[in-house]
C-alpha positions in Angstrom: -51.7 -14.9 -12.0 -48.9 -14.0 -14.4 -45.5 -15.6 -14.3 -42.6 -14.0 -16.1 -39.8 -16.2 -17.0 -36.6 -15.5 -18.8 -33.9 -17.7 -20.1 -30.8 -17.4 -18.0 -27.8 -16.5 -20.0 -24.5 -18.1 -19.2 -21.7 -15.6 -18.3 -18.9 -15.1 -20.7 -16.4 -16.5 -18.1 -18.6 -19.6 -17.7 -18.6 -20.1 -21.5 -14.8 -19.7 -21.7 -14.3 -22.3 -18.9 -16.7 -24.8 -20.4 -15.5 -24.4 -24.0 -12.9 -26.6 -25.5 -9.5 -25.4 -24.7 -10.8 -23.3 -21.8 -8.8 -22.9 -18.7 -10.2 -23.8 -15.3 -10.2 -21.2 -12.6 -7.7 -23.2 -10.5 -5.3 -23.4 -13.3 -5.7 -19.7 -14.2 -5.0 -18.8 -10.5 -2.0 -21.0 -10.3 -0.6 -19.4 -13.5 -1.3 -15.9 -12.1 0.4 -16.7 -8.8 3.5 -18.0 -10.7 3.6 -14.9 -12.8 3.4 -12.7 -9.7 6.2 -14.6 -8.0 8.4 -14.0 -11.0 7.7 -10.3 -10.7 8.2 -10.2 -6.9 12.0 -9.5 -7.0 11.5 -6.6 -9.4 8.7 -5.2 -7.1 10.9 -5.4 -4.1 13.5 -3.4 -5.8 10.9 -0.8 -6.8 9.6 -0.7 -3.3 13.1 0.0 -1.9 13.5 2.7 -4.5 10.3 4.5 -3.5 11.0 4.1 0.2 14.4 5.7 -0.5 12.6 8.5 -2.4 10.5 9.1 0.7 13.6 9.2 2.9 15.3 11.8 0.7 12.5 14.3 0.7 13.7 17.2 2.7 11.5 19.0 5.2 9.9 22.2 4.0 12.3 25.1 4.2 9.5 27.7 4.3 5.6 27.8 4.5 5.3 28.1 0.7 7.3 24.9 0.3 5.1 22.9 2.6 2.4 21.9 0.1 5.0 20.9 -2.5 6.9 18.6 -0.1 3.7 17.0 1.1 2.7 16.3 -2.6 6.1 14.6 -3.0 5.4 12.4 0.1 2.0 11.5 -1.2 3.3 10.6 -4.7 6.1 8.4 -3.3 3.7 6.8 -0.8 1.2 6.0 -3.5 4.0 4.4 -5.6 4.9 2.2 -2.6 1.3 1.1 -2.3 1.1 0.4 -6.0 4.2 -1.8 -5.9 3.3 -3.6 -2.6 -0.4 -4.3 -3.1 -0.2 -7.0 -5.8 2.1 -9.0 -3.6 -0.2 -8.9 -0.5 2.4 -6.9 1.5 -0.5 -5.7 3.7 1.7 -4.3 6.5 3.6 -2.1 4.1 0.4 -1.0 2.5 -1.3 -0.2 5.9 1.7 1.8 7.1 1.9 3.7 3.8 -1.9 4.4 3.8 -1.5 5.8 7.3 1.2 8.1 6.0 -1.1 9.3 3.2 -3.8 10.0 5.9 -1.3 12.0 7.8 -0.4 14.0 4.7 -4.1 14.7 4.2 -4.4 15.9 7.8 -1.3 18.0 7.5 -2.5 19.7 4.3 -5.7 20.6 6.1 -3.9 22.0 9.1 -1.0 23.6 7.2 1.6 22.1 9.5 3.1 18.9 10.8 6.1 17.5 12.5 8.3 16.2 9.7 9.8 13.5 11.9 6.6 11.6 11.5 7.5 10.9 7.9 11.0 9.9 9.0 9.6 7.3 11.4 7.2 6.0 8.7 10.2 5.5 6.4 12.1 3.6 9.1 9.1 1.5 9.8 8.7 0.7 6.1 12.4 -0.3 5.9 12.0 -2.5 9.0 8.9 -4.2 7.5 10.8 -4.9 4.3 13.5 -6.9 6.2 11.3 -8.7 8.7 10.3 -12.1 7.5 6.6 -12.6 6.7 6.5 -15.4 9.4 7.4 -12.8 12.1 3.8 -11.9 12.5 4.0 -10.9 16.2 7.0 -8.7 15.6 5.3 -7.0 12.6 2.2 -6.4 14.7 4.3 -4.8 17.5 6.1 -2.5 15.0 2.8 -1.3 13.5 1.2 -0.9 17.0 4.1 1.3 18.2 3.9 3.4 15.0 0.2 3.9 15.6 0.8 5.0 19.2 3.5 7.4 18.1 1.3 9.0 15.4 -1.6 9.3 17.9 0.7 11.1 20.4 2.2 13.4 17.8 -1.1 14.3 16.1 -2.7 15.1 19.4 0.3 17.3 20.5 0.1 19.4 17.4 -3.7 19.4 17.1 
């Protein structure tokens, strides 16, 4: 019988934590949370800016314009997700991800009801002002949006 053994190497992170002057994971997380909270106000301004960009995108004026308008929606929606994700604004990320999914579907079909985008923008604005503690209200808003999208997609599909 042969037994193969190897010396386990300590991870680089483990070495840093154990070395003199190293920072514990708890302290590092506390510092990271503090840094994020300092950036939160700036992120909220950026979120509002990107939501406003979404609201100002006009519907396509002709079939040739359709793809370009959807690309604009997709770019602005991704910017919303990028600004919201680090701050655990999960409702905003979920609504915006749903909007991206709708854009993907619309590109494949070559058509969509532009009012769906307008409803998503209104929903995003509402979620921005609802307090995080209003969990039930936030859930109702998202559920109603999901129902509306399902009805509209099934009507046009």
